[in-house]
C-alpha positions in Angstrom: 83.5 78.1 95.1 84.2 78.4 91.4 82.9 81.5 89.6 82.7 81.5 85.9 83.7 85.2 85.5 84.6 88.3 87.4 81.0 89.8 86.9 79.5 86.5 88.1 81.7 86.6 91.2 80.7 90.3 91.9 77.0 89.4 91.5 77.3 86.5 93.9 79.2 88.6 96.4 76.5 91.3 96.4 73.9 88.6 97.2 76.2 86.8 99.7 78.5 89.3 101.5 82.1 88.2 101.7 82.4 88.9 105.5 85.4 90.2 107.4 88.9 90.5 106.0 91.7 90.9 105.4 91.3 89.8 101.8 94.1 88.6 99.5 93.5 88.8 95.7 95.9 86.5 93.9 96.0 87.2 90.2 97.4 84.2 88.3 99.0 85.0 84.9 100.2 81.4 84.6 100.7 78.4 86.9 104.3 79.3 87.9 104.6 79.0 91.7 100.9 79.5 92.1 100.7 76.9 94.9 103.5 78.5 96.9 101.9 82.0 96.5 98.6 80.7 97.8 100.4 78.9 100.7 102.2 82.1 101.5 99.1 84.3 101.8 97.3 81.5 103.7 100.2 81.3 106.2 100.2 85.1 106.7 96.6 84.8 108.0 94.4 86.3 105.3 90.8 85.3 106.1 89.6 85.0 102.5 91.6 84.4 99.4 90.3 85.2 96.0 92.1 83.5 93.1 91.7 85.1 89.7 92.9 82.8 86.9 92.3 82.1 83.2 90.5 78.9 82.3 93.7 77.5 80.8 95.7 77.7 84.1 95.8 74.5 86.0 95.0 75.0 89.7 96.8 73.4 92.6 94.8 70.7 94.4 94.3 72.6 97.6 92.4 75.4 96.1 89.3 73.2 96.2 88.9 74.2 99.9 85.7 76.1 99.7 86.1 77.9 103.1 89.4 79.5 102.2 89.7 80.2 98.5 87.2 81.5 95.9 88.2 80.7 92.3 87.3 83.3 89.7 87.8 82.4 86.1 88.9 85.5 84.2 91.4 86.6 81.6 94.4 88.1 83.5 97.0 88.7 80.9 95.6 91.8 79.2 96.7 95.2 80.3 94.4 96.7 82.9 92.8 93.5 83.9 94.5 93.4 87.3 93.4 97.0 88.0 89.8 96.1 87.0 89.9 93.1 89.3 91.0 95.1 92.3 88.5 97.9 91.6 85.7 95.3 91.2 86.6 93.9 94.7 86.8 97.2 96.5 83.1 98.0 96.7 82.3 94.4 97.7 84.5 94.7 100.9 83.9 98.2 102.1 86.0 99.0 105.2 88.1 95.9 105.0 91.8 95.5 104.2 92.9 94.2 100.8 96.2 92.9 99.4 96.7 92.0 95.8 99.6 90.2 94.2 100.4 88.0 91.2 101.5 84.4 91.2 105.2 84.0 92.2 104.9 87.1 94.4 105.2 87.0 98.2 104.2 89.7 100.7 106.6 90.4 103.6 105.9 92.8 106.5 108.1 93.3 109.6 108.2 90.3 111.9 105.8 88.3 109.6 107.4 85.0 110.7 105.9 85.5 114.2 103.0 87.8 113.6 99.9 87.5 111.4 98.8 90.1 109.0 95.8 91.0 111.2 98.2 92.0 114.0 100.1 94.3 111.6 96.9 95.8 110.4 95.6 96.4 113.9 98.8 98.4 114.6 98.4 100.4 111.3 94.8 101.2 112.1 95.9 102.5 115.5 98.3 104.7 113.7 95.3 106.2 111.8 96.7 104.9 108.5 94.5 103.3 105.7 97.4 101.9 103.7 100.8 100.2 103.9 103.2 101.2 101.1 105.0 98.3 99.6 108.1 98.0 97.4 108.4 95.3 94.7 111.7 93.5 95.4 112.7 91.5 92.3 113.7 87.9 92.9 115.7 85.8 90.4 117.3 82.4 90.2 121.0 82.1 90.8 121.6 80.0 87.6 119.6 80.7 84.5 121.0 77.6 82.9 119.3 75.4 85.5 116.3 77.7 85.8 115.7 79.3 82.3 112.5 81.0 83.5 114.5 82.7 86.3 112.2 81.2 89.0 113.7 79.2 91.8 112.6 79.4 95.4 115.6 77.5 96.6 118.3 79.7 94.9 116.4 83.0 94.9 118.6 86.2 94.9 117.8 89.9 95.3 119.7 93.1 94.7 121.3 94.2 97.9 121.6 97.8 96.8 120.8 100.1 93.8 117.5 101.4 95.1 116.7 105.1 94.9 113.8 107.6 95.0 112.8 110.6 93.0 110.5 113.5 93.9 106.9 112.8 92.9 105.0 115.7 91.3 101.4 116.1 90.2 100.2 117.1 86.8 100.8 120.7 87.6 104.4 120.1 88.5 103.9 120.6 92.2 105.8 118.4 94.7 103.5 115.8 96.4 103.8 115.8 100.1 105.4 112.6 101.5 105.3 110.8 98.2 108.2 109.6 96.2 108.8 107.5 93.0 110.9 104.5 94.0 113.2 102.6 91.6 115.7 99.7 91.7 116.1 96.0 91.1 115.9 94.4 87.6 113.7 97.2 86.3 116.6 99.6 86.9 119.4 97.4 85.7 117.6 96.3 82.6 115.6 99.5 82.1 116.1 99.4 78.3 113.7 96.5 78.2 111.2 98.0 80.6 108.7 100.8 79.5 109.1 103.9 81.7 105.6 103.6 83.3 106.6 100.1 84.5 109.9 101.0 86.1 108.6 102.1 89.5 108.7 99.6 92.3 106.4 101.2 94.8 102.8 100.0 95.0 100.2 99.6 97.8 100.9 96.4 99.7 97.8 96.6 101.9 95.0 99.1 101.8 91.6 99.6 103.3 88.6 99.7 100.9 87.4 103.1 102.1 84.7 105.0 100.2 86.1 106.7 97.1 89.3 104.7 96.7 90.2 102.9 93.6 93.5 101.6 92.1 94.8 103.7 89.2 96.6 102.6 86.1 100.0 103.6 87.6 99.5 101.4 90.6 98.7 104.3 93.0 95.5 104.8 94.9 93.0 107.6 94.1 93.2 109.0 97.7 96.6 110.7 97.8 97.2 110.2 101.5 97.1 106.4 100.9 100.2 106.8 98.6 102.4 108.4 101.2 105.4 106.5 102.6 105.0 107.9 106.1 102.5 109.8 108.2 103.2 113.4 109.2 104.3 112.7 112.8 106.7 109.7 112.5 107.9 106.9 110.3 105.3 104.3 109.2 105.4 100.6 108.8 106.1 99.5 105.2 106.1 96.2 103.4 107.8 94.3 100.5 106.4 92.2 97.8 109.1 89.8 96.7 108.5 89.0 93.1 109.8 86.8 90.3 107.5 88.6 87.9 110.0 90.9 86.3 112.7 88.3 86.0 110.3 85.9 84.4 109.1 88.5 81.9 112.7 89.5 81.0 113.5 85.9 80.3 110.3 85.0 78.3 109.6 88.2 76.3 111.0 88.0 72.8 112.4 91.5 73.0 114.7 90.8 76.0 115.2 87.0 76.4 118.2 86.9 74.1 119.9 89.8 75.8 119.6 88.4 79.3 121.7 85.3 80.2 122.4 86.1 83.8 120.8 88.4 86.5 123.6 88.1 89.0 126.0 91.1 89.6 128.4 92.1 92.4 125.5 93.5 94.5 123.4 90.3 94.3 122.7 88.5 97.6 121.0 85.3 98.5 117.5 85.8 99.7 116.7 83.9 102.9 113.0 84.5 102.9 113.4 86.6 106.0 111.7 89.9 107.0 114.7 90.7 109.1 117.0 90.5 106.0 114.7 92.9 104.2 114.7 95.3 107.1 118.5 95.1 107.5 118.8 96.0 103.8 116.5 99.0 104.2 113.9 97.5 101.9 111.1 97.9 104.5 110.8 99.2 108.0 108.7 98.6 111.1 108.0 102.3 111.9 107.0 102.4 115.6 106.0 98.7 115.7 108.4 96.6 117.6 
């Protein structure tokens, strides 16, 4: 179904409940790899996919399948619009699991090649967790001469090291229990072109739409326990959102595009679209799920 605006979609969903999740909200800023992003969340097993896209973005043919994808026409390029979209969705799907991403972003969780997202979330629920922390892992094309927008599924590379974490503190300067600010990837190597609030790579990969939760401007959730990287008793499952978004922005924004002619460095490694590779590099972990 096609909805003419985000408020129109919300009004329709209040009259006609969206049913059971998990839900994937795909936010299209342009048409780059939109089809592959939709294919990816479909393959992972999300029951309902909501596609938020401006009217000037051409949609892939298969989004016309009414039972799988809802199309919501909405401006997505303005600051805060993604946050507004997520927070509009939350009260419409109370108690269900939600994942949000942008086009040219791909969610990975441990063993996702063999196990569907519902299986992972069943385990997380048994662990009494309402969220799965994710890390945005920057993807970039091997050769920017051949791929000037830095997007290439076939030659995608990632940084194999250079990730680190800092202590997270609240407004009073107190250390926040089991929370860290994570950094790395292109946002670290090209930080002079990235505003400080945009340099962190941690964000909720999956979370339950419980009462009182909303997405904040800094990509954290309003319930602090849902921002923790582990539970108090053992390590928790985490996820990765592999993303061309930073590379594409660095190559297209006027302030940085003339300073970036190559993303490769001595720690670059070919990305094999494998959850095992991400686990071996320490970029996500299965916790107690084997």
